[in-house]
Every structure is written in structure tokens, then in C-alpha cells.
C-alpha positions in Angstrom: 22.4 146.5 81.7 21.9 142.9 81.8 23.4 140.3 83.8 25.6 138.9 81.0 27.1 142.4 80.1 28.1 142.6 83.8 30.0 139.4 84.2 31.8 140.4 80.8 32.9 143.6 82.1 34.3 142.0 85.4 35.9 139.4 83.1 37.9 141.8 80.8 39.0 143.8 84.0 40.7 141.0 85.6 42.1 140.0 82.3 43.8 143.5 81.9 45.2 143.5 85.3 46.6 140.3 84.5 47.9 141.6 81.3 49.4 144.7 82.9 51.2 142.4 85.8 52.7 140.0 83.1 54.1 143.0 81.5 55.5 144.4 84.5 57.4 141.4 85.5 58.6 141.2 81.7 59.9 144.6 81.9 61.7 144.2 85.5 63.4 140.8 84.2 64.7 142.9 81.2 65.9 145.6 83.3 67.7 143.2 85.7 69.1 141.4 82.8 70.5 144.8 81.3 72.1 145.8 84.6 73.8 142.4 85.2 75.3 142.7 81.6 76.4 146.7 81.6 76.1 147.5 85.2 74.5 150.3 87.4 75.9 153.6 87.1 74.2 154.7 90.1 75.3 152.1 92.5 78.7 151.7 91.2 78.1 148.1 90.3 80.1 146.5 87.2 78.4 144.7 84.8 79.7 141.0 83.5 80.9 142.9 80.1 83.1 145.0 82.3 84.3 142.5 84.9 85.1 140.2 81.7 87.3 142.9 80.0 88.9 143.7 83.3 89.9 140.2 84.2 90.9 139.2 80.9 94.7 140.0 81.6 94.9 137.2 84.3 94.1 134.4 81.6 96.2 136.0 78.7 98.5 138.5 77.8 96.7 138.7 74.6 94.3 137.3 72.2 97.1 135.4 70.6 98.8 134.5 73.7 98.9 130.8 75.4 97.3 130.2 78.7 99.3 129.2 81.7 101.2 127.8 82.8 103.9 130.4 82.1 107.8 130.4 81.4 108.1 131.6 85.3 106.1 128.8 86.2 107.6 126.1 84.0 111.2 127.2 85.1 109.9 126.9 88.5 108.8 123.5 88.5 111.5 122.3 86.5 113.9 123.6 89.5 111.8 122.0 92.3 112.0 118.6 90.3 116.1 119.3 90.2 116.0 119.9 93.7 113.7 116.6 94.5 116.1 114.4 92.5 119.1 115.6 94.2 117.7 115.2 97.5 116.1 111.8 96.7 119.5 110.6 95.1 121.4 111.9 98.4 118.6 110.2 100.7 119.2 106.8 99.0 122.6 106.8 99.0 122.6 107.5 102.8 119.9 104.6 103.3 121.8 102.1 100.8 125.2 102.2 102.8 124.5 99.3 104.5 123.0 97.1 101.2 124.0 93.9 101.1 127.4 93.3 98.7 127.1 90.9 95.6 129.1 87.6 96.3 132.5 87.3 95.1 133.0 86.3 91.5 132.9 82.5 90.6 132.1 81.7 94.0 131.6 78.1 94.0 128.4 76.3 96.0 130.9 73.9 97.8 133.0 76.9 99.0 130.1 78.8 100.0 128.6 76.1 101.8 131.9 75.6 104.1 131.8 79.4 104.4 128.1 78.8 106.1 129.4 75.9 108.3 132.4 78.2 109.5 130.1 81.2 110.1 127.7 79.2 112.1 130.5 77.3 114.1 131.8 80.9 115.2 128.4 81.9 116.1 127.9 79.0 118.2 130.9 79.9 120.1 130.0 83.5 120.9 129.6 84.4 124.8 126.0 84.1 126.2 123.8 83.2 128.8 123.3 79.2 128.0 126.0 77.3 129.4 128.3 80.1 128.7 127.5 80.5 124.8 124.7 82.6 122.9 122.8 79.6 121.7 122.1 76.0 122.6 124.0 73.1 121.3 123.4 72.2 117.7 121.5 75.5 116.7 122.3 76.2 113.0 120.7 79.9 112.9 118.3 78.9 110.0 120.8 77.0 107.8 119.5 73.5 108.9 118.6 72.8 105.2 122.5 73.2 104.2 124.3 71.8 107.3 124.3 68.6 109.3 124.4 64.9 108.0 121.4 65.8 105.3 122.7 69.3 104.3 122.2 69.9 100.5 124.5 72.0 98.4 123.1 75.4 97.8 122.2 75.7 93.8 123.9 78.5 92.0 121.0 80.7 91.6 120.6 80.9 95.3 124.1 81.9 96.5 123.3 85.8 96.0 120.5 85.5 98.3 122.3 83.2 100.7 125.4 85.3 100.7 123.3 88.3 101.7 121.3 86.7 104.2 124.5 85.2 105.8 126.1 88.5 105.9 122.4 89.9 107.7 122.4 87.1 110.4 126.2 87.5 111.4 125.9 91.1 111.5 122.7 91.0 114.0 124.2 88.0 116.0 127.4 90.2 116.4 125.1 93.2 117.8 123.3 90.6 120.2 126.6 89.7 121.8 127.5 93.1 122.1 124.4 94.0 123.7 124.7 91.1 126.2 121.4 89.0 125.5 121.1 85.8 127.0 120.2 83.2 124.2 119.2 83.4 120.7 116.7 80.6 120.1 115.1 81.0 116.7 116.5 82.9 113.4 114.1 82.1 110.5 115.3 83.5 107.1 113.0 84.7 104.4 111.8 82.4 101.4 114.4 82.4 98.8 113.4 83.9 95.5 113.5 82.0 92.0 115.2 84.6 89.7 114.1 82.5 86.6 110.2 83.0 87.7 110.8 86.5 88.9 112.5 87.5 85.2 109.3 85.9 83.7 106.9 88.2 85.7 109.1 91.4 85.1 108.9 90.7 81.2 105.1 90.0 81.4 105.2 93.4 83.1 107.0 94.9 80.7 105.0 93.9 77.8 102.0 95.9 79.4 101.0 99.3 77.8 99.4 102.0 79.1 96.8 104.0 77.0 99.4 106.0 75.2 100.8 103.0 74.2 104.2 103.4 76.2 105.7 100.4 78.3 105.0 100.6 81.9 108.0 102.2 83.7 109.5 99.9 86.4 110.0 101.4 90.0 113.3 101.2 92.1 111.6 100.8 95.3 114.1 98.9 97.9 113.4 95.4 98.5 112.2 94.0 102.0 113.4 91.0 103.6 111.8 89.7 106.8 113.8 87.6 109.5 111.7 86.1 112.5 114.0 86.0 115.6 113.4 84.9 118.9 115.7 85.4 122.1 116.0 85.9 125.5 117.2 89.3 127.1 117.3 91.6 130.1 115.7 94.8 129.8 119.0 96.9 129.8 120.3 94.5 127.0 117.1 94.7 124.9 117.6 98.9 124.9 120.9 98.2 123.6 119.7 95.9 120.8 117.1 98.4 119.7 119.8 100.9 119.8 122.4 99.1 117.9 120.1 98.3 115.2 118.9 101.9 115.1 122.8 102.9 114.7 123.5 100.2 112.0 124.5 101.3 108.6 122.4 98.5 107.3 118.6 99.7 107.0 117.1 97.6 109.8 113.2 98.3 111.1 111.9 96.2 113.8 108.7 95.6 112.2 106.7 93.6 115.0 107.8 92.3 118.5 106.1 90.9 121.5 107.2 90.1 124.9 106.5 87.1 127.3 108.2 85.8 130.8 109.5 82.1 131.0 106.7 80.2 133.1 109.4 77.7 134.5 111.5 80.4 135.8 108.7 82.9 137.0 107.3 79.7 139.0 110.9 79.2 140.8 111.1 82.9 141.3 107.9 82.7 143.0 108.9 79.6 145.0 112.0 81.1 146.5 110.0 84.2 147.4 107.2 81.9 149.4 110.1 79.8 151.1 111.9 82.9 152.2 108.7 84.6 153.3 107.7 81.6 155.7 111.4 81.3 157.1 111.0 84.8 157.9 107.4 84.4 159.7 109.1 81.6 161.9 112.1 83.3 162.9 110.2 86.6 163.7 110.1 85.9 167.1 113.8 86.4 167.2 114.1 89.3 164.9 113.0 92.6 164.6 110.9 94.0 161.6 113.6 96.0 160.6 116.0 93.0 160.6 112.6 91.0 158.7 112.5 93.7 156.1 116.4 93.0 155.3 116.1 89.6 154.7 113.0 89.9 152.3 114.6 92.2 150.4 117.6 90.3 149.9 115.7 87.2 149.3 114.2 88.6 146.2 110.6 90.0 147.4 111.8 93.3 145.7 112.5 93.2 141.8 116.1 93.3 141.0 117.3 93.5 137.1 120.1 91.5 137.6 118.3 88.1 139.2 115.0 88.4 137.5 114.2 85.9 134.8 114.7 86.7 131.2 112.3 88.3 128.7 111.3 86.3 125.8 111.3 88.4 122.6 109.5 87.5 119.2 110.7 90.1 116.8 110.2 90.5 112.9 113.2 92.4 111.8 112.7 93.7 108.2 116.1 94.4 106.3 115.7 96.8 103.4 117.8 97.0 100.6 118.1 99.4 97.7 120.0 97.5 95.2 123.6 99.7 95.8 125.7 97.0 97.2 129.5 97.5 96.6 131.2 96.6 93.2 132.1 92.7 93.0 136.0 93.6 93.4 135.1 95.6 96.4 132.9 92.8 97.7 135.7 90.1 96.9 138.1 92.1 99.0 135.4 92.7 101.7 134.8 88.9 101.9 138.4 88.1 102.4 138.4 91.0 105.3 135.7 88.9 106.8 136.9 85.8 106.5 137.3 84.4 110.2 140.6 84.4 111.6 142.4 81.3 113.0 141.8 81.3 116.9 138.6 82.8 116.7 
């Protein structure tokens, strides 16, 4: 046998082994595919065909039936939606109990300007810790633009907003007085909105269409108005202020607040303490230690909320309005009831 023949026989043997191995892999793959489709009775495994037939009822009740949601699911969703709408309506009604009422019909700008003057004058006379008043002389509670020698008359489109702002400010100041704060130093009103510009903006939004061609739905989210307030108060009265705002029918939220001590008052306090300590040291030879401690306590070394200088509070008071104020006749009656009585 020649060398070439031996090489040919070896090559043929190797080729035959490769063919047999490939055939075995193909058969194994085919057998696995059959088992996956039809299952294996010996091991009890179900195939894909059997599983599909078994689970078909989870998707459709018959070949002609529509898929989920079923009638029961739709009924449940509608019931939940009705319950949510009822809850939301009741929640908004509770939150909107203190909404600012609209001004009386045919309210003249000059008449309302006089009302601003009367209310500001009344608030200026309320009791407080600044010469017996709640504010310094000449403080106008944020209505400087409409009062004083250069005071202008409100424009007609400003009356509803000013009417609401005046109601908020008088309500808060009365709450301050009841809580016992020392002094109101700043009351900054939010900027007035121009209804004509707002109307143009709303009409522009109404023209916008979504992909389905329907107009964009208007939201009924509450409006928020931020008032910047600065006042001086002692700790117990500050707690009463927060509790009063929380209990008020109006939807008040204290968005921001900060504290600081009056520097001049602190220096005076420290000066009194140092002077008392010096006096105590000079008389120590004639007093016992017990008498010395009593003198220091009486002179203000120990903190006393009644004699400590008040805290200056800067606060952003957010007022939410849901647009559900009283009807105009009811608002007119309420406005008449709120008119300041003579002698007050």
C-alpha cells in the first residue's frame, strides 16, 4: 500500500467521523424541538402547544370574544372614578370655604379707595408693642400706592384683586393682634394681574390642539398668591400665629420663614448683664454667694421670655384660592357686615 493511499484512507475516516457527529447534533436539536412543541410524557413536561391551549382561556372566553378589559373590570373602574370625583369635590369644597368673595356689584373705584383708607386706619389703631400700636406711624400695610398725598385711584380691572387682597391682609393682621405680636413691619402684596393679557394667553392656549385634534382641556387648579410679611414677635405669640393660620378657613400655607434677633436690643441686653455682673462683684464682699446668684437672676442673666428682645420674623404667606367664593349678593351682604362700626 502506497503512502498516498494511506493518506487518503485517514482523510476519509476523519470525514466520516465529522459527518456522523454533525448528524448526531442535528438529530438532538430536532428531538429537543419536538419535545418543546409536544412535551415529554416520560418526565411529565407539557409542550408549547398544550400550554397554549391550556392558557387560552385566560385571554379570551372564545375565539370570537374580545380581549380584556372585561365588563366587570370596566364597571369597577367606573365605580372607582365616581368615588374619586365625589371625594375630590368634597375636598375642594372644604378647602374653598375661605375663598375670597368677589366684590359687590357696581363697586366704584373711589368708594373702594375710601374703604382701603378706612381699613388701614382701623389697623393702624390696633393694639401692639410699638407705642401701644401694632405698627409704626404712617405704616400703610402695602397700600402705599393708593394712599397718601400721591395716592392714585384703583383702576376698574384692579378692583376684584385689590378687594381680595384687602380681605386677606385685614384677616391676617387681626389674627396677629389676637396672637399678641409686637409689631408689623412689612406687608408686601403680590403684583396685580392684567385680566386682558391673561385672557389673550388663555385664548392662545385654547387654540392649541392635541394630536387627536381636540382642544386642550382647561385645568381647575387653585391660584396661589404670595404675601411677604415681616413682624416682630416673642416665641409664645409666634406659636399662636402658626396655630391661627392653620385653623383659619382660608387656605393659608407658610411657604418660607426666617428668624433673626434685633442687634440693638441684644446689645442693650448684654450691656445690662455686664453692668449687673460688675455691680455684683463689687458688693461680693458684703453678700453671700446665695444672695449674689439671686441678684444675677433678677438682673437678667437667666433667659426670660417676658424680658428677652422679640424675634424678627420674615415670612412668605401663600394664600390658595379655588375660585369658589360666595355669590355676589352674599358677598355684598358680607361686605356690609364687615364695614367698620363707628367708635372702633
